[in-house]
C-alpha positions in Angstrom: 17.2 -101.3 -150.9 16.3 -97.9 -152.1 15.4 -95.5 -148.6 12.0 -93.4 -148.7 13.6 -90.5 -148.9 15.8 -91.7 -151.7 13.0 -92.4 -153.9 11.3 -90.1 -156.6 9.6 -87.4 -154.5 6.4 -88.8 -156.7 7.4 -92.2 -155.4 7.5 -91.3 -151.8 3.3 -91.9 -149.7 4.0 -88.0 -148.3 4.1 -86.6 -151.0 1.7 -88.4 -152.8 -0.4 -88.1 -150.7 -0.6 -84.0 -149.9 -0.1 -84.1 -154.3 -3.0 -86.6 -155.8 -4.9 -86.9 -152.2 -5.2 -89.4 -149.3 -7.4 -91.4 -151.7 -5.5 -92.0 -154.6 -2.2 -94.2 -152.2 -2.2 -97.7 -152.0 -2.7 -99.7 -148.8 0.9 -100.3 -148.8 1.6 -96.6 -149.3 -1.1 -95.4 -146.0 0.5 -98.1 -143.8 4.0 -96.5 -144.5 2.7 -93.3 -143.6 1.4 -94.6 -140.4 4.6 -96.9 -139.5 7.1 -94.1 -140.8 10.5 -96.2 -140.7 11.7 -99.4 -141.5 13.9 -101.9 -140.4 17.3 -102.9 -141.1 17.6 -104.0 -144.8 14.2 -102.9 -145.8 12.4 -99.3 -146.1 9.1 -98.9 -145.0 7.0 -99.3 -148.4 8.2 -103.3 -148.0 8.0 -103.9 -144.4 3.7 -102.4 -144.9 3.6 -104.4 -147.9 5.0 -108.0 -145.9 2.6 -106.9 -143.4 -0.7 -106.4 -145.4 0.1 -110.1 -147.1 0.3 -111.8 -143.9 -2.4 -109.8 -142.4 -5.2 -108.7 -144.6 -6.7 -105.4 -143.2 -9.9 -107.3 -141.5 -7.6 -109.3 -139.5 -4.9 -106.5 -139.0 -7.7 -104.0 -137.6 -8.9 -107.2 -135.0 -5.4 -107.7 -133.6 -4.1 -106.1 -129.4 -1.3 -104.5 -128.6 0.4 -108.0 -127.4 0.1 -109.4 -131.0 0.5 -106.0 -132.9 4.1 -105.1 -131.4 4.7 -108.7 -131.9 4.5 -108.0 -136.3 8.4 -107.4 -137.7 8.8 -104.1 -138.5 5.8 -102.4 -135.7 6.7 -102.7 -132.2 5.2 -101.5 -129.5 5.3 -97.6 -130.6 4.4 -98.1 -134.0 1.3 -100.8 -132.2 0.0 -98.0 -130.6 0.0 -95.5 -132.9 -1.9 -97.9 -135.4 -3.7 -99.3 -132.4 -5.6 -95.0 -132.1 -5.8 -95.0 -135.6 -7.7 -98.0 -135.5 -10.1 -96.9 -132.9 -10.5 -93.9 -134.0 -11.4 -95.0 -137.7 -14.3 -97.2 -135.6 -15.8 -94.4 -133.6 -15.9 -92.1 -136.5 -17.7 -94.5 -138.3 -19.9 -96.2 -135.6 -18.3 -99.5 -136.0 -19.5 -101.7 -132.9 -19.1 -105.0 -131.9 -22.8 -106.1 -132.2 -22.6 -108.8 -130.0 -22.5 -105.4 -127.0 -25.1 -103.8 -125.6 -24.2 -99.8 -125.8 -25.7 -97.1 -122.9 -26.6 -94.3 -124.6 -28.5 -92.5 -122.0 -29.9 -94.1 -118.6 -33.2 -95.8 -120.4 -30.6 -97.3 -122.0 -28.9 -98.6 -118.3 -32.4 -98.8 -116.7 -33.7 -101.7 -119.7 -30.2 -103.4 -118.0 -31.8 -103.4 -114.2 -35.2 -104.5 -114.9 -34.5 -107.3 -112.6 -34.6 -104.8 -109.5 -38.7 -104.1 -109.7 -38.8 -107.1 -108.0 -36.3 -108.1 -106.0 -37.6 -108.3 -102.3 -34.4 -107.1 -100.8 -31.8 -104.5 -101.9 -29.4 -105.1 -104.7 -26.2 -103.0 -105.7 -25.3 -103.7 -109.3 -22.8 -101.8 -111.7 -23.1 -102.0 -115.7 -19.6 -101.6 -116.8 -18.4 -99.6 -119.7 -16.5 -100.0 -122.9 -14.7 -95.8 -123.6 -17.5 -96.4 -126.4 -20.6 -96.8 -124.2 -20.6 -100.4 -124.7 -21.9 -103.1 -121.3 -18.9 -105.0 -121.9 -19.5 -106.1 -117.8 -22.8 -106.6 -115.2 -22.3 -107.6 -111.8 -24.4 -107.6 -108.8 -21.7 -106.3 -105.8 -24.6 -107.0 -102.8 -27.6 -108.2 -102.0 -28.7 -106.6 -98.1 -31.9 -106.6 -96.2 -35.1 -105.4 -97.0 -33.5 -101.9 -96.6 -30.1 -101.9 -96.1 -26.8 -102.6 -98.3 -23.1 -102.8 -97.4 -20.5 -101.5 -100.3 -16.8 -100.8 -100.2 -15.8 -98.6 -103.3 -12.8 -101.6 -103.7 -15.7 -104.1 -104.8 -17.4 -101.6 -107.4 -13.7 -101.0 -109.0 -12.2 -104.8 -108.4 -14.3 -105.9 -112.0 -13.5 -102.7 -113.7 -10.1 -103.0 -113.6 -10.1 -106.4 -114.4 -12.8 -105.5 -117.5 -10.7 -102.1 -118.2 -13.9 -100.7 -117.7 -14.0 -97.0 -118.8 -16.3 -95.8 -116.7 -19.3 -96.9 -114.7 -23.0 -96.8 -114.0 -24.2 -97.9 -110.5 -27.7 -98.6 -109.5 -29.4 -100.3 -106.5 -33.1 -100.7 -106.0 -35.5 -99.6 -103.1 -38.0 -102.8 -102.5 -40.2 -99.9 -100.6 -40.5 -98.6 -104.2 -40.1 -95.2 -103.2 -36.4 -93.8 -105.1 -35.8 -90.6 -102.9 -32.3 -91.0 -101.6 -31.3 -91.4 -98.4 -28.6 -89.7 -96.5 -26.6 -93.6 -96.8 -27.1 -93.6 -100.6 -25.9 -89.6 -101.5 -22.8 -90.5 -99.1 -22.3 -94.0 -101.0 -22.3 -91.9 -104.3 -19.9 -89.5 -103.2 -17.3 -93.0 -101.7 -17.4 -93.9 -105.1 -17.4 -90.9 -107.4 -14.1 -90.0 -105.3 -12.6 -93.4 -106.0 -13.5 -93.3 -109.6 -11.4 -89.7 -109.9 -8.8 -91.2 -108.1 -8.2 -94.3 -110.2 -9.5 -92.3 -113.8 -12.7 -94.5 -114.4 -15.8 -92.7 -114.1 -19.0 -92.7 -112.3 -21.2 -91.9 -114.5 -24.1 -91.8 -112.1 -25.9 -93.5 -109.7 -29.2 -94.9 -110.2 -32.1 -96.1 -107.5 -34.6 -98.6 -109.3 -38.3 -98.6 -107.6 -40.9 -100.8 -108.8 -42.5 -98.4 -111.3 -40.4 -95.6 -111.1 -36.1 -94.8 -111.1 -34.7 -91.6 -109.4 -30.8 -90.5 -110.1 -28.2 -89.3 -108.2 -25.3 -87.3 -110.3 
């Protein structure tokens, strides 16, 4: 089977893209540009055609790293490249999982914390978000007394690591209704943010919820 570079220039995917525009390439030619190289006995166009026959485009987009990297002709390096290209495309098109709520601002976050408004004890709750700011997990880390709550960063970030969160929003309620931050609240926020910086998970904000209003600790 001829190598790609042995084909006439007008049949080589990259040259065709440059000459005729990306919209004029077949699916297999687009895939070939991403894969770059084929396997022994098969050029990259042949490999691309076989992959797309076995995995329709929508199915291919849903594969994770483990499954994608096991496809013959892809491997781990090309799987990373494809996943990055797929994710960038989804974000550009604003394609989201309809089952996941998106947290775009504090108001969105507070909408998922309404139960704290009427809680009689202090609850410390964390919203775990993916890279597209979608809510992937919510967990109550601790329940304290009327005016005290003990929280350690390891309890906050353990679920974040388990659920592969990119960022978190932390929140707790003041049963008294007063949303002013105490010195303990400020110190806890600093501790959690320091821990987040170390492990690479952004702490977007700390929200204090009252029975009527709320306040943000940045």
